[in-house]
N, C-alpha and C positions, 0 to 999 in steps of 0.2 A: 504494500500500500504506500501511498505518498504521504509524507509528513514534512513539517518544517522544524528544523532544529536550530538551537542557539548554542554553538560550540564554545563561544567565549563572550565576555561582556563587551559591549560596544554599541555603535550606532545601528540603525536598522539594517545596514548592509551586511552585518555579521550573520543574518538569518540565511539558512541554506535549505533547499529542497533535497530530500533524500528518499530512497525506497527502503522500507523496512518491512519486517514480517507482520502480517495482520494478526492482531492478538486473538487468543482463544479464551473465552470466559471460563473461570473456575466455577466450582459448585455454587458459590455465593455471589457470583458476578453477573453483570448484564453487559452485553456487547452492543454498543450503539454506533450506527453509521452516522457520522457527523454531517449535518446539512449546512450549518452556519455557526460561526463563532464570533463573539464580541472581541474587539481589541481594546481591552481595558487599560487604564492608567497603570494597574498592577503589572501587566505584561511589559509595558514600556519601562517601568522602574526596575524590574528584574533584569530585563535584557541589557539595560544601560548601567546597572548597578548604581542607581540613584538612591542613596541611603541618607537618612538624617545624620547630621554631624554628631559624631560621638558613637555611632552605632556601626561603623564600618567593620570593625574586627568581629563583633558578634555576628554580623550579617554574613561575613565570609564563612563562618562555621555553619550557619544555618542554610545559606543558599548555595554555597560552593565557592572555592577559592579563586579559580581562574575563569570560571564560567558556571552557569546554572547547573546544579546537581541534577535537576530534572530539566533536561535540555530541550524538551518539546514544550513550548509555552502554550498558553490558552487556558483561561480560567472560567469562561462561561460559554455555553453551547446550546444548540438545539439539534435534534436529529431523530432517527427511528431505531427502535430496538430491533436488532437483527437476530439475536440469539440470547438465551438465558441459561445459567447453570441449573443443575437439577434441584438445588435447594431454594431457588428463587421463587417467591410467590407473589411479589408486588407487581411485577411487570411480565408481559408476554411479547413474543415476536410480533412486530407490526405496530406496537404502541409508539406514538409520537411523543417525545419527551423533551424536557429542557432542564437545565440545572447548572451547577458549578462544580469545579473539580478540586476545590480546596488547595492546599499548598503543593499537591502533587502536579498540578497543572496538567498539560498533556492533550488539550483539545485541538491543537493545531495539527490535526491529522485526519485521515479519512475514516478511521475507526478508533474507538477508545472503550476500554472496559472499566466498569464502575462496580464497587461493592454495593450490594443491596443495603440500604440504610444511608447511602450518600444523599446529599441535598439535591435530589433529582425528583421531578414530578411529571405527571402527564401534561403535555403542552396545552395551554389554553386553546379551545376550539376556534376562537374568533380572531386569531392572529397568525401571521406567517412564521416560518422558521426563522427568518431574519429578525423579525420583531422579538420573537421569543428569546433568541440568543443575546439580545440587548438588555434583557430584563434582570437576570439573577443578581449580579453584584450590586448594582445601583439600588434596586428595589429592596433587597434584603438589608442592605446597610441603612437605608432610610427608615424602614420599618423598625429595625432593631433600636436605633438611637431615639426615635420618637416615642417608642414604648418605654425606653429607659427614662425619658424625660417625663413620662406620665402626662403627656399632652392631653388637655381636655377641651371640650367644646367651649367656645367663648374666649379662650386665651389668645394672646397675641404672640405670633412667632415671626422672627426675622430669619430668612434663608439667604445666606451669603454664598454666592456662586450658584445662583438659581438656574442657570442655563446649562450646567454640566450634567453628567450622568446622574450622580447622586442627588444633585440639587433639583433636577426636574422631577424625580420621584418624591423627594421630600415635600415639594410644593403640593403635589397631588394627594399624598397620604395625609398631610397636615390639614388640607381642605376637607378631606373625607372625615377626619376626626372632629371637624367642626370648628377649627381654629380660624382666627383672622390672620391671613397670611400676607406678609410683605416680602417681595423678592428683590434681591440686589443683583444687577447684571450690567453689561455694557449696552450702549444705545441700540446696537444692531439686534439685540435679543429681547427688547422690551415687549414686542407683540407676542413672541413665543411664550414668554413668562406669563403674560396676561391670559393667553389661551389655555394655560395649564391650571388656572384657577387662582392666581395671585390677586388679592383684593387691591394691593398697591404695589407699585414697582419703582425702585430707586435706581437711577443711572449713576454708578459710582464714579464715572468720569467727569461729571458735571459739578462744578462749584465745590463747596466744602461738604463733602459726603457726610462726615460725622454730625454736622449741625442739623442735618435733615432726618436723623434717626429719632424715633420716639422711644418710649419705654416698653419693653417686651418681657413676656413671661419666659420665653425661650429664644435663645440665639443659636441657630444651627449653622455652623461653618462647614460648608462642603468643599471649599477650596481654601487652603491655609494661607490666606493673604490678608486677613483682617486682623490688625493688631488686637491683642487681648484687652489692652487698656480701653480701646474704643468699644469693643463688645461688652466689657464689664460696665462701662458707663451707660450703655443702652439697656441693661438688665434691671428689672424690678428688684426690690430688696431680697426677695426669696426666689429669684429667677434661676433658670437652668442654662448653662453654657455647654453646647455640644460641639465637638470638633472631631470629624471623622478621619482626619489624616495626621493630626499631631500624635507622636509616639508616646509622649509622657507629659505630665504637668510640669511646667517650668516654675521658677521661683515666684513669679508674679501670680500665677494661678494658685499656688499653694498658700498664698497669703489671704485668699478669699475666705470669709467666715460664714456668712449666712447663705450664700448662693451655692448651688450644686454645679460642680465641674466634672464633665464626663469626656474623657479623651482616651486614645490609645486602645480602643476596643475593636475587635472584629465583629462582623454581623453574626447573628444566630443562624448557623448553617445546618439546618435539619430538614428532613423531608416534610415535616409539619409546617415549617415556615415557608418552604417552597410552595406547598399546597395553598397556604394562606394567600401568598402573592398571586398564584394562579386564579384564585377566586376573585381577587380584586380586579384582575385583568378582565375576566369573563363578565363581571358586573359593570364594566366600563368605568371603574374608579380610577385606574391608572392606565396609561398608554406609553409605549416606548417612543422616544424621540430619536430618530436616526438621521444623522447628518449625511452619511454617505455609506453605500455598500460597495465593497471591492470584490472582484473575483479572487479565487484562491491564489492564482499566480501573481497577484499584485499585493500580497500581504506586506511586503517591504514598504510599498507606498502607503499602505494603511498605517503602519508604524510611524512613518515620517509625519503623517498628518496628526496623529495623537501626540507625538513629541512636541509639536508646536504649542500645545497647552491651551488652545482656545476652541476646542471642539464644542459643537452644540449637541448636547445629549450624548449620543453614542456613535461609534464607528463599528461596522460589521463587515466580516469577510464571508462570502458565500463559498462553502467548500464543495458541496455537491448539489 
Protein backbone atom coordinates (compact mmCIF):
# COMPACT_ATOMS: atom_id res chain seq x y z
CA UNK A 1 0.00 0.00 0.00
CA UNK A 2 1.02 3.64 -0.37
CA UNK A 3 1.96 5.67 2.71
CA UNK A 4 3.70 8.96 3.50
CA UNK A 5 6.60 8.80 5.93
CA UNK A 6 8.50 11.50 7.81
CA UNK A 7 12.03 10.06 8.14
CA UNK A 8 13.47 13.15 9.84
CA UNK A 9 12.36 16.47 11.31
CA UNK A 10 12.16 19.38 8.95
CA UNK A 11 10.06 21.32 6.42
CA UNK A 12 7.23 19.72 4.42
CA UNK A 13 9.73 18.51 1.82
CA UNK A 14 11.02 15.81 4.22
CA UNK A 15 7.80 13.86 3.63
CA UNK A 16 8.21 10.87 1.30
CA UNK A 17 5.84 8.46 -0.45
CA UNK A 18 6.71 4.80 0.07
CA UNK A 19 5.19 1.38 -0.56
CA UNK A 20 4.75 -0.72 2.59
CA UNK A 21 2.88 -3.89 3.49
CA UNK A 22 -0.84 -3.59 4.02
CA UNK A 23 -1.59 -4.22 7.71
CA UNK A 24 -3.56 -7.25 8.89
CA UNK A 25 -5.91 -6.73 11.86
CA UNK A 26 -5.21 -8.66 15.05
CA UNK A 27 -8.01 -10.27 17.03
CA UNK A 28 -8.95 -6.98 18.74
CA UNK A 29 -8.31 -4.67 15.80
CA UNK A 30 -10.22 -3.01 12.99
CA UNK A 31 -8.69 -2.48 9.52
CA UNK A 32 -9.82 0.79 7.92
CA UNK A 33 -9.38 1.85 4.32
CA UNK A 34 -8.56 5.54 4.72
CA UNK A 35 -10.61 7.87 2.52
CA UNK A 36 -9.53 11.25 3.91
CA UNK A 37 -7.21 12.68 6.56
CA UNK A 38 -7.00 16.06 8.24
CA UNK A 39 -3.69 17.88 8.23
CA UNK A 40 -3.77 19.18 11.78
CA UNK A 41 -1.41 21.61 13.47
CA UNK A 42 -0.24 18.58 15.48
CA UNK A 43 1.05 16.99 12.26
CA UNK A 44 2.93 20.16 11.36
CA UNK A 45 4.48 20.52 14.81
CA UNK A 46 5.64 16.91 15.00
CA UNK A 47 7.05 16.99 11.47
CA UNK A 48 8.96 20.23 12.11
CA UNK A 49 9.74 19.49 15.79
CA UNK A 50 8.13 22.78 16.83
CA UNK A 51 8.26 22.38 20.60
CA UNK A 52 7.63 24.92 23.41
CA UNK A 53 10.82 26.35 24.84
CA UNK A 54 12.19 24.21 27.64
CA UNK A 55 10.51 21.02 26.41
CA UNK A 56 12.96 20.12 23.64
CA UNK A 57 14.82 17.39 25.51
CA UNK A 58 11.73 15.62 26.95
CA UNK A 59 10.12 15.86 23.51
CA UNK A 60 13.11 14.06 21.92
CA UNK A 61 12.57 11.16 24.29
CA UNK A 62 8.82 11.13 23.68
CA UNK A 63 8.68 11.76 19.91
CA UNK A 64 12.05 10.52 18.67
CA UNK A 65 15.56 11.94 18.58
CA UNK A 66 16.34 12.58 14.91
CA UNK A 67 12.87 12.05 13.49
CA UNK A 68 9.39 10.96 14.59
CA UNK A 69 9.36 7.52 16.21
CA UNK A 70 6.01 6.97 14.51
CA UNK A 71 7.10 8.16 11.10
CA UNK A 72 3.72 7.91 9.38
CA UNK A 73 1.93 11.06 10.51
CA UNK A 74 -1.81 11.73 10.43
CA UNK A 75 -3.96 12.08 13.55
CA UNK A 76 -7.53 12.35 12.24
CA UNK A 77 -9.23 10.39 9.49
CA UNK A 78 -12.38 9.02 7.89
CA UNK A 79 -12.76 5.80 5.95
CA UNK A 80 -14.41 2.39 5.61
CA UNK A 81 -13.94 -0.72 7.73
CA UNK A 82 -12.50 -3.40 5.46
CA UNK A 83 -11.99 -6.19 8.00
CA UNK A 84 -12.22 -6.84 11.74
CA UNK A 85 -10.48 -9.24 14.12
CA UNK A 86 -12.42 -12.18 15.51
CA UNK A 87 -12.91 -10.53 18.93
CA UNK A 88 -14.27 -7.22 17.58
CA UNK A 89 -17.98 -6.59 18.16
CA UNK A 90 -18.30 -2.79 17.77
CA UNK A 91 -17.71 -2.58 14.01
CA UNK A 92 -18.23 -4.73 10.93
CA UNK A 93 -16.86 -4.69 7.40
CA UNK A 94 -18.47 -1.93 5.35
CA UNK A 95 -19.00 0.52 8.23
CA UNK A 96 -18.07 4.12 7.42
CA UNK A 97 -16.10 5.48 10.38
CA UNK A 98 -14.16 8.52 11.57
CA UNK A 99 -11.85 9.18 14.47
CA UNK A 100 -8.36 9.99 15.66
CA UNK A 101 -5.21 7.95 16.07
CA UNK A 102 -3.87 9.32 19.36
CA UNK A 103 -0.09 9.64 19.73
CA UNK A 104 0.58 6.67 17.41
CA UNK A 105 -0.51 8.80 14.44
CA UNK A 106 -0.33 6.71 11.22
CA UNK A 107 -3.36 7.88 9.20
CA UNK A 108 -1.32 9.15 6.23
CA UNK A 109 -1.63 5.81 4.48
CA UNK A 110 -4.14 3.87 2.43
CA UNK A 111 -4.89 1.50 5.35
CA UNK A 112 -4.59 1.66 9.12
CA UNK A 113 -5.42 -0.77 11.95
CA UNK A 114 -7.01 0.44 15.18
CA UNK A 115 -7.67 -1.34 18.44
CA UNK A 116 -11.30 -1.69 19.38
CA UNK A 117 -11.89 0.96 22.03
CA UNK A 118 -9.92 3.64 20.20
CA UNK A 119 -11.62 7.04 19.69
CA UNK A 120 -13.39 5.89 16.51
CA UNK A 121 -17.11 6.05 15.76
CA UNK A 122 -19.55 5.52 12.92
CA UNK A 123 -19.29 8.46 10.51
CA UNK A 124 -22.19 10.94 10.67
CA UNK A 125 -24.62 10.03 7.90
CA UNK A 126 -25.08 13.60 6.72
CA UNK A 127 -21.49 14.58 5.84
CA UNK A 128 -18.75 13.52 3.41
CA UNK A 129 -15.57 11.64 4.27
CA UNK A 130 -13.61 14.88 3.84
CA UNK A 131 -15.83 16.72 6.30
CA UNK A 132 -15.66 13.81 8.76
CA UNK A 133 -11.84 13.78 8.63
CA UNK A 134 -11.81 17.48 9.60
CA UNK A 135 -13.81 16.99 12.80
CA UNK A 136 -12.13 14.78 15.45
CA UNK A 137 -9.20 16.81 16.83
CA UNK A 138 -10.84 20.25 16.78
CA UNK A 139 -14.28 19.17 17.95
CA UNK A 140 -13.07 16.85 20.71
CA UNK A 141 -10.74 19.56 22.02
CA UNK A 142 -13.48 22.20 22.03
CA UNK A 143 -16.00 19.93 23.76
CA UNK A 144 -13.48 18.77 26.36
CA UNK A 145 -12.38 22.27 27.42
CA UNK A 146 -15.88 23.76 27.42
CA UNK A 147 -17.14 20.94 29.62
CA UNK A 148 -14.17 21.48 31.96
CA UNK A 149 -15.18 25.15 32.19
CA UNK A 150 -18.73 24.06 33.07
CA UNK A 151 -20.04 26.58 30.55
CA UNK A 152 -23.72 27.35 31.18
CA UNK A 153 -26.56 28.99 29.30
CA UNK A 154 -26.50 32.76 29.62
CA UNK A 155 -22.80 33.01 30.37
CA UNK A 156 -20.50 35.14 28.22
CA UNK A 157 -17.55 33.56 26.47
CA UNK A 158 -14.72 35.06 24.41
CA UNK A 159 -13.17 32.74 21.78
CA UNK A 160 -9.76 33.98 20.65
CA UNK A 161 -8.63 32.41 17.38
CA UNK A 162 -12.23 31.86 16.35
CA UNK A 163 -11.54 31.07 12.69
CA UNK A 164 -9.10 28.17 13.24
CA UNK A 165 -9.96 24.50 13.62
CA UNK A 166 -10.52 24.41 17.39
CA UNK A 167 -11.97 27.93 17.41
CA UNK A 168 -14.66 27.22 14.82
CA UNK A 169 -15.88 24.24 16.85
CA UNK A 170 -15.65 26.13 20.16
CA UNK A 171 -17.94 28.84 18.75
CA UNK A 172 -20.55 26.32 17.67
CA UNK A 173 -20.45 24.20 20.82
CA UNK A 174 -20.58 27.27 23.10
CA UNK A 175 -23.60 28.56 21.20
CA UNK A 176 -25.22 25.10 21.57
CA UNK A 177 -24.64 25.31 25.34
CA UNK A 178 -26.60 28.56 25.35
CA UNK A 179 -23.73 30.98 25.95
CA UNK A 180 -23.37 34.49 24.53
CA UNK A 181 -20.40 34.11 22.21
CA UNK A 182 -17.87 36.73 21.13
CA UNK A 183 -15.36 35.63 18.51
CA UNK A 184 -11.97 37.23 17.83
CA UNK A 185 -10.45 36.96 14.34
CA UNK A 186 -8.98 38.96 11.48
CA UNK A 187 -11.06 41.08 9.08
CA UNK A 188 -11.19 38.44 6.33
CA UNK A 189 -12.87 35.91 8.64
CA UNK A 190 -15.54 38.08 10.26
CA UNK A 191 -18.42 36.79 8.13
CA UNK A 192 -17.33 33.17 8.65
CA UNK A 193 -17.27 33.61 12.42
CA UNK A 194 -20.72 35.25 12.35
CA UNK A 195 -22.08 32.38 10.27
CA UNK A 196 -20.92 29.90 12.92
CA UNK A 197 -23.06 31.53 15.59
CA UNK A 198 -20.98 34.29 17.17
CA UNK A 199 -23.21 36.99 18.66
CA UNK A 200 -20.36 39.51 18.40
CA UNK A 201 -17.11 39.56 16.44
CA UNK A 202 -13.98 41.58 17.21
CA UNK A 203 -11.32 42.25 14.58
CA UNK A 204 -8.05 42.05 16.51
CA UNK A 205 -6.21 44.04 13.82
CA UNK A 206 -8.29 47.20 14.27
CA UNK A 207 -7.41 49.81 16.90
CA UNK A 208 -6.76 48.96 20.53
CA UNK A 209 -8.04 45.40 20.68
CA UNK A 210 -7.92 45.08 24.48
CA UNK A 211 -10.02 48.21 25.03
CA UNK A 212 -12.92 46.65 23.13
CA UNK A 213 -13.16 43.60 25.34
CA UNK A 214 -15.98 43.28 27.86
CA UNK A 215 -16.08 41.09 30.96
CA UNK A 216 -16.50 37.37 30.27
CA UNK A 217 -17.25 34.27 32.31
CA UNK A 218 -14.93 32.22 30.09
CA UNK A 219 -11.98 33.17 27.88
CA UNK A 220 -11.16 30.37 25.42
CA UNK A 221 -7.74 30.76 23.78
CA UNK A 222 -7.57 28.53 20.70
CA UNK A 223 -4.41 30.18 19.34
CA UNK A 224 -1.78 31.03 21.93
CA UNK A 225 -1.22 34.64 20.87
CA UNK A 226 -3.37 36.43 23.45
CA UNK A 227 -1.29 37.71 26.40
CA UNK A 228 -2.54 36.24 29.66
CA UNK A 229 -2.57 39.71 31.21
CA UNK A 230 -5.15 40.80 28.62
CA UNK A 231 -7.26 37.67 29.07
CA UNK A 232 -7.13 37.99 32.85
CA UNK A 233 -8.35 41.59 32.69
CA UNK A 234 -11.30 40.46 30.57
CA UNK A 235 -12.38 37.74 33.00
CA UNK A 236 -15.05 38.13 35.66
CA UNK A 237 -13.89 37.70 39.25
CA UNK A 238 -14.65 33.96 39.22
CA UNK A 239 -14.09 33.43 35.51
CA UNK A 240 -12.41 30.53 33.72
CA UNK A 241 -9.36 30.82 31.47
CA UNK A 242 -8.91 28.04 28.89
CA UNK A 243 -5.81 27.69 26.72
CA UNK A 244 -5.75 24.62 24.46
CA UNK A 245 -2.11 24.97 23.36
CA UNK A 246 -0.15 26.27 26.38
CA UNK A 247 1.80 23.31 27.83
CA UNK A 248 1.83 24.54 31.44
CA UNK A 249 0.88 27.40 33.75
CA UNK A 250 3.42 30.19 33.68
CA UNK A 251 4.29 32.27 36.74
CA UNK A 252 1.65 34.87 35.87
CA UNK A 253 -1.09 32.23 35.68
CA UNK A 254 -0.02 30.67 38.98
CA UNK A 255 -0.58 33.97 40.80
CA UNK A 256 -4.31 34.00 39.99
CA UNK A 257 -6.41 33.37 43.09
CA UNK A 258 -10.15 33.30 42.44
CA UNK A 259 -10.20 32.41 38.75
CA UNK A 260 -9.85 28.95 37.26
CA UNK A 261 -6.95 28.39 34.86
CA UNK A 262 -7.04 25.28 32.65
CA UNK A 263 -4.08 24.67 30.33
CA UNK A 264 -1.90 21.81 29.14
CA UNK A 265 -4.64 19.22 28.74
CA UNK A 266 -5.48 16.98 25.83
CA UNK A 267 -9.02 16.26 24.75
CA UNK A 268 -11.02 13.36 26.16
CA UNK A 269 -10.25 10.76 23.52
CA UNK A 270 -12.80 7.96 23.94
CA UNK A 271 -15.33 6.23 21.70
CA UNK A 272 -18.06 7.81 23.82
CA UNK A 273 -16.82 11.34 23.15
CA UNK A 274 -16.52 10.56 19.44
CA UNK A 275 -20.12 9.34 19.44
CA UNK A 276 -21.20 12.53 21.22
CA UNK A 277 -19.49 14.62 18.51
CA UNK A 278 -21.14 12.44 15.83
CA UNK A 279 -24.56 13.22 17.34
CA UNK A 280 -23.82 16.96 17.37
CA UNK A 281 -22.99 16.78 13.66
CA UNK A 282 -26.11 14.79 12.78
CA UNK A 283 -28.30 17.27 14.70
CA UNK A 284 -26.78 20.17 12.77
CA UNK A 285 -25.19 21.66 15.89
CA UNK A 286 -21.67 21.71 14.44
CA UNK A 287 -20.24 21.61 10.95
CA UNK A 288 -16.72 21.35 9.64
CA UNK A 289 -15.10 24.40 8.07
CA UNK A 290 -12.70 23.26 5.34
CA UNK A 291 -10.50 25.79 3.60
CA UNK A 292 -9.05 23.40 1.06
CA UNK A 293 -8.98 19.71 0.08
CA UNK A 294 -5.78 18.37 -1.50
CA UNK A 295 -5.28 15.07 -3.36
CA UNK A 296 -3.01 12.54 -1.65
CA UNK A 297 -0.08 13.24 -3.98
CA UNK A 298 -0.13 16.91 -2.88
CA UNK A 299 0.15 16.28 0.88
CA UNK A 300 3.42 18.22 0.96
CA UNK A 301 1.59 21.28 -0.36
CA UNK A 302 -1.09 20.75 2.30
CA UNK A 303 1.61 20.84 4.99
CA UNK A 304 3.05 24.03 3.48
CA UNK A 305 -0.37 25.64 3.76
CA UNK A 306 -0.81 24.62 7.42
CA UNK A 307 2.70 25.85 8.22
CA UNK A 308 1.68 29.38 7.26
CA UNK A 309 -0.42 29.50 10.44
CA UNK A 310 -3.48 31.27 9.06
CA UNK A 311 -5.77 28.51 7.81
CA UNK A 312 -9.53 28.92 8.01
CA UNK A 313 -10.87 25.94 9.87
CA UNK A 314 -9.29 22.80 8.48
CA UNK A 315 -7.13 21.44 5.68
CA UNK A 316 -7.92 17.95 4.39
CA UNK A 317 -6.20 15.43 2.13
CA UNK A 318 -8.30 13.03 0.05
CA UNK A 319 -6.56 9.65 0.18
CA UNK A 320 -8.99 7.48 -1.76
